[in-house]
C-alpha positions as CSV (number, residue, x, y, z in Angstrom):
1,M,7.4,20.8,1.0
2,Q,7.8,17.2,1.3
3,T,9.9,15.4,3.8
4,A,12.2,12.3,3.5
5,H,9.2,10.6,5.9
6,H,6.5,11.4,3.5
7,S,8.9,10.4,0.4
8,A,9.3,7.2,2.1
9,L,5.7,6.5,2.8
10,E,4.6,7.2,-0.5
11,A,7.1,4.6,-1.8
12,K,5.8,2.0,0.2
13,H,2.0,3.0,-0.8
14,A,3.5,2.7,-4.9
15,G,5.0,-0.7,-3.2
16,L,1.9,-1.9,-1.8
17,D,-0.1,-0.8,-4.7
18,Q,2.0,-2.9,-7.1
19,K,1.8,-6.2,-4.7
20,I,-1.8,-5.7,-4.5
21,A,-2.1,-5.6,-8.3
22,A,0.2,-8.4,-8.6
23,E,-1.7,-10.7,-6.3
24,A,-5.5,-9.4,-8.0
25,Q,-4.0,-11.2,-11.5
26,R,-3.3,-14.3,-10.0
27,P,-5.4,-17.0,-11.1
28,L,-6.4,-18.0,-7.4
29,P,-5.9,-15.0,-5.3
30,D,-5.2,-15.0,-1.7
31,T,-7.9,-13.0,-0.7
32,A,-6.8,-12.9,3.0
33,L,-3.3,-11.9,1.6
34,L,-5.4,-8.9,-0.6
35,A,-6.9,-7.7,2.4
36,A,-4.0,-7.6,5.0
37,L,-2.6,-5.6,2.1
38,K,-5.1,-3.1,1.4
39,K,-5.3,-2.6,5.3
40,Q,-1.5,-1.4,5.1
41,K,-1.9,0.8,2.2
42,L,-5.0,2.8,3.9
43,K,-2.9,3.1,7.4
44,L,-0.4,4.4,5.2
45,K,-2.4,6.5,3.4
46,E,-3.7,8.0,6.9
47,E,-0.6,8.5,7.9
48,M,0.5,10.5,4.8
49,T,-3.1,12.7,4.9
50,A,-2.2,13.7,8.6
51,Q,1.1,15.3,8.2
């Protein structure tokens, strides 16, 4: 059973996925921003699997 918290985490995870994809498509992607976004995404993934 999914809780509202888990659904919110999934939504944030998907949003980060979109931001990462958009940044990666830029001609000169900001590598520091990409690293930060990926780190946030990993933390969300870990939180989702911990539940």
